[in-house]
N, C-alpha and C positions, 0 to 999 in steps of 0.2 A: 954527662949529658949537660949541655949548656941551656939552662932554662930559658934564656933570652930568645933562643932560637926555635921555640915551639909555641903552640897557641896558648892563650891564656887558660882555657879549660884545662889542658894537659899539664900545664905548669902546676896545677893544684890537685893533679891525679895521684896514682899509685907510684909513679916512676921518675918523678922530677923534684924530689927533695922538700917539697912545700905541702905535703898532704897534712891536713888539719889546721893550716894557717888561714887567715883571711887575706884577701888581696890588698894591696896598698891603695892609697887614695887615688893615684894616677891611673892605677889598673882598674880600680872601680869605675872611675869615670870613663875609661875606655869601654868597659863592659856595657855601661849604659849607652854609649854611642853605637855600639854593635847591635844592641836590641832595637835602638831606633831604626837601624838600617835592615832589621829583619834577618840578621845574621844568626842570632842566638835568642834564647828565651831566658828571661829573668822572672822570678815569681815572688811576690811579697806577701806576708800573712802576719797578722797581729796576734800577740799572746799576752793580753793584759792581765788575765788570771794567772798565768804562769810566773810572769815577772813580779806580780804582787806576792806570790808565794816565795819566790827566790828572796825578796827584800825582808821577808818576815823570819826566814830560816838561814842562818849564817852557814850552815854546811850543806845546803841543798845544791842540787846539780840540775841543770837543763840537759835533757837528752833528746837528740834529733836523730831518728832512724830513717834511712833511705835504702829501698830495695835496689838491688843490682839488676839492671835492665838490659845487660848485653853480658857477654862471657867476661867475668872478672876473676883474675887470679894474679895475685901480686907477685908469684914465682914466674910468671910469664909476661911478656911485654908485646902480645899480638896487636894490642891497640893502646896508644898512649893516651887518648881521650878517655877520661873516666866515664864509665857507664852507670854512674849514679850521680844524684844531685850533690852540689857543693855549696855550703854557706858562704856568702860573699859579703854579708852585711848583718851585724847582729846589734839590736838596740841603737842603731844610728852609728855604729862604729866599725871602722876597718883598721887594718894594720898600719903602723908607722914603717917608714923605709927599712929601718933595722928593728928586727923584733925577735924576741924569743917566744913570743906568743904561739901556742899550739894546742888544739883541742885534744882531750884524751880520746882514743879511738878504741872501739870494741866491735869486733866483726862477728857474724854468724855464718858458720861454713855450711856446705851442702848436706852436712850430716845433722845439722840442727845445733850444733855446739858453739857457745859464745866463748871468744878468747880475746885478750888485749892484743891490739895491733902495735907491737912495740917499735918506736922509731929510734934509730942510732944518733948519735951526735951529728953525723954527716947528713941526716934527713932521709936515710933509706930505712927500708923495713928490716928488721933485725930478727931473723927466724930463730937464732941461737937464743937470744934474749926472751923470745916468745916461749920457747921449750922450757926455759928456767922458771918461767912465771907460772906454768901450769901444774897441776898435781901429777905425780908419778902415774904411768900408764894410761894416761889419758890421750887419746888419739884425735888429731885434728886434720883438717883438709883445707888446702890453700885456695880452692875454688870456693867463691863467696856468694851467699845469698842476700846479705844485708850489711850494711855498714852504719854504725853509730857514732855521732859526734857529741861529746859530753863536755859541757862548760860549767865551771864553777861560778859562784856568784861574783867573786873578784874579777873574773875574765870578762864580765858583762858591763863594766863601768870604765870610764876613762882612766888610763894609768900610762906608764912609761911605754907600753907597747901598742896602745891603741889610740885612735884619733877620731874625731867626729867627721862625718860627711858634712858637705854643705846642705842645709836644710834637713838636719837629722830628724828622723821619725822614731820616737821612743817606742819600746815594747814591741818592736817589729823585727821580723827575720826576712832576709831576702837571700833566695838561692839561685844558683845557675842551674838549669835543668839540662840533663844529658841530650844531646842531638837525637833527632828522629823519633822522640818518644812523645806520645800524644797525651798520655795521662797516667798517673801512679798515685800511691797513697804515701804521706808522710806521718810517721808516728812520733808524737810528742809527749814526752813524760816530764815531770819534776819529781826527782827522787831525793829523800833525805834519810840518812842511816838505814839504807836498804829498804825503805818503806816509800811506796809510790803514793804521792800526795795527789797527783792529778794525772790524767791520761786521755789523749783524744787523737783522732785520725783527721788529717786535713788532705783534702782532695786536690790534686794538681791536675789542671786541664790546659793543654797548649792553646794560646790564644790563636785563632784562625786567621790567616791572611787570605782573603778570597779575591785578591787582585789578579785573578787570571784573565786573560784576554785571548782572542784568537784573530788571526789575520788570514783570510783566503783570497788567493789570487789566481786569475786564469788568463793566460795569454795565448791567442792563436797566431802563430807566425806563418804566413803564406809564402810557400815557395814555387819555383817554376814547375817542378815535377811533383814534389812531395811537399806537405805542409805538416807542421807540428803543433799539437796542443799542450802547453805547458801549464800544469797545475801545482800551486805550492800552498801548503796550509801550515802555519806556524802558530804554535801555542806559546804565549808569552806568559811565563810562570812567575810567582813570587819567589823570593830567595828562599823561603823554608819549604819549597815543594819537593825536597828530599823526602818528605814523609810519604810520598807516593810509592806504591810498590808494583802496581800493574796498571797498564793503560791500554785503551783501544781507541783507534781513530778511523773513521770511516769517511770516505769522499764518494759522493754520487755524481757521477758525469753523465748527463743526458745524451742519448743516442738521436742523431738527426737524420731524417730520411734522405737518401742519395749520398750518404757520406760513410765511407768504411774507415774503421778505426783499427789500428794494429798495436797490439801490446805483446812484446816479446815474441814476435812472429805469429801470433795468433790473431786473426782478423774478426771483428765484430760489427755487425749491421743491425739497424733497427728492424724488429718484426713486429707482429701484431700484439704480442704480449711482452716482448722484451724492449722495454723503454729506456733502460739506463744500465750503466755498468757501476757496480760498487766495488771500490778498493778498500779492503779492510787491513789495518795495520795493527799488529798485536805486540805489546811490549811486556816483558815479564811473565811470571807464572804465579798463581795463587800460592800463598804461604803453605797451606796444607799439602798441595800436590808438589811443590818444589821440595819440601822436606822428605817427602816420600821418594822422589827422584834421588836426592842426596843419600838417603839410606840404601838405595839400590846400588850406589857408586862407592860408598864408603863402608867397608866391611865392619860390621858390629863384631862379629865373632873373632876376627883378626885383632881388632883394637882391644877388645876385653882380655883376650889371651895375652897380648903383649904387656897390657897394663898390670896384669896379674904377676906376670914374670918381674917386672921392674919393681912392683911393690915388695915382693918377697925378698929382693936384694937389698931393701932399704934398712939402715939402722937408725931410724928416725921416728918421731911421734907423727910426722905428716904424711898423708897420702898413702895410708895403710889399706889399699884396696883388697888386699889378701885377707885382712881381718874383717873388712865390712864389704863383701862382694856385692851386695845389693846396691851399692852406690856406683858400680862401674856403669851401669845402664843410666844412671842419673848423669854422670859426666859426659857419656856418649851423646846423651839427648842435648845437654847444655852446648857441646861443641857444634852439633848440627844447627841449633839455634843461633850460635855465634857466627857461622858461615853465613846464614840468612840474613842476619842483620849487621853483617860486615864488621864483626868485632873479631873474628877469627879468619885469616885467610884460607881459602879452599886448599891451596897446595901445601899448607902447613901440615895436613893430614895425608900427604901423598904416601907415607909408608903403609896406609891402610886402604888405598885404592883397590878396588875389586879388579880382577883380570877380565879381559874382554868377554870371555865365554860366561863368566858369572854375572857381569854386568848385563849382557844381552839377555840372559835367562831372567834375571831380576826384573828388568824393565818390561819384558815381554809379558810377565805375569801381572802387571798393573791392569786393573779393570778400568778402562777409560770411561765407561758409561757413567761413572760417579762423578766426572767432571764436566765443565762446559765447554762449549766450542773453542773459546779462547785458549784454555789450557790445552785441549787436544791438538790444536794447530801447531802450537809451538812444540809439544812434546813429539809429534810426528817428525817435524823437521829435526829434532835432536835425534830421535831414533833412526831415522833415514842416514844421518851423518855417521852414526855408529855403524850402520851396516854397510855403508860405502867404503869407509875407511878400514873397516875390520880391526879397529884399535880403539882402545878407550880414551887415549890422551887427546885427540882432537875434540871429542865430545866433551871432555872436562874443561878444556879451553874455552869452548863456546859457553858452558855453563858458567864459567867464571866471568866471561864478558857480560853476560846477563846480570850477574850479581854486582859486578863492577860499574855497570852503566846504566842502572835502573832509572837515572835521571835523564839519559839521552833519548828520550822519546818525544821531543818537543817539536819535531818538523817531519812532514811527509813532502816528497816532490815525486811527481809522475809526469812523464813525457809519452804522449801517444802520437803516433804518425797517423795522418788523416790524408784521404784521397776522395776525390769526387768533388761534390759542391762545396761552396764556401760555408762556413759556419756562420749561422745567423745570431749576431750579438744581441738582437732585441728579445729573442725567445730562448737563448742559451743560459740557463740559471744552474750554477754548481752549487750543491749543498755539502757541508761537512759537519761531522759530530765528533765530539771528544768526550771520553769518560775516564776519569782518573779514580783509582782506588787506593786505600791505605792498606797496611799489612794484615788488617782484620777483614779484608774484603769489602768494606764500606766505601760507598762512593763519595768522595770529597769534592769532586767538582765535575759538572756536566754541562755541556754547552753545544748550541747549534749556530752555524755560520753560514751565509750565503754570499755569492759573488756573481756579478755579471761578467761576461766575457769581454776582454779587452782585444781588439783586432789590430794588429801591426799594419802598417801600409804595405802593399805588395812588395815582396822581395827585401823588405828592410831587415837588416840583422839586428839581433838582440844587442843591446848595449853591454858593456862590461858589468855594469850593476845588475841588469836583468839576468845576465848569465849566472852571476854569483848567486842571485836570489832563487834561480830556477834550476840549477844544475842538479842532475840526478847522478848519484854515485851507487851504481847497482852493486858493487862490492859491500856496501853497508846495508843491504837488504836483510841479512842475516847477522845478529839474531833479531833485529827489527823487521820481523817478517810481514811481507806484504802478500796477502791471499786475495786473489782476483777471481771473481765470478760474476756471471750475469745475475742481475737482480731482476726477477720477473715481476712485473706489476700489470695487473688486469686493467684493461681500458675503462 
């Protein structure tokens, strides 16, 4: 793999020969630039007491432990980007352009066992070397819970491998946080001769970029026989909005007396209690419900049976699920979580996809009353697709689209045909709302926007720019589902 062709965070992950190294000065400066642009998150913390202990004890080591926050397995390469934090600067130091510097690495697997992550001379993880380094009959797993970077005192001062950054800050560690992660804990220890001299937990919280904005536009295009109301609502999001997991957009269009509105062949007119049309667009599914849907489509029994057969055929210390069968369920759960946070491709689990009848039965048994309207609307569309196609693959493809495009909820366009009176721009006020949620269901952004109606001169055609802004592509309605109903408001 050519490390120059991958992103900087992946370059220092599990699969690109540089795990355990610090970035060079030029790479560090590039990371700083990317943080300023909101592309990634760096986090610095001071360890004065820890560095003081290191200065007093010649054989002391600094241990930085980071949890894995997405599916992490060095035996697989589903995702090149590391799902754990990476140290990028220590005590004001980064790597020189050519360096032999590398931290000692110890990992904790899903069975709770710690073992050294041995690196070959070529920079790859060497499983044969790992097996030679562990006691006989000890069994290990390649799926990881935690990774620890260990530095000696001599590795934390300027030497032939390390150089200072401009304006270095002593006794400080800076890490690159994994993408899409809002918070996690960092365990810091100073150890000397197997004795823990000090230990503490540092909390990481993603710095929030609340520079969301919205633009609501409504244009009425008057024609000779039919006229059209074009509504466009665009959410302007910051670059780190990928933390969003579910979104709902609503647009309220007032009904005017003497005007018939038509949406997908259905006519709407103003009545005594019907004052407006509400268009609700739902994006994504809540984490808990999505995981339940995936469990209905990916057979746990088939997965665990296949895993058992493969484990029994192994002549290795690794991944002996036949000896530790309780960990089969743990691995299955980790893979589902990996699909949800996009560190495991859905179709990598295709050997374990349920058959149509099994999927139909599993999904039909989900109790929908436990979930809100948003989840129910999206679920009904998915289930309807399964029933129509009488096959599971179209459903899986749509599920994959939702997973792959959870950021593509930033715009809604509506076109309504109108007949009758002209729309009154002075009283025609359109309202829109947006609500964005993170993976935990917490609202991270909520806003309301209003717009007055713009009326084109009679018979004037939309310009190319207006057409581009207001064009509606009905093929894109699914999975970005638009649910239209009359909103009843009492006078």
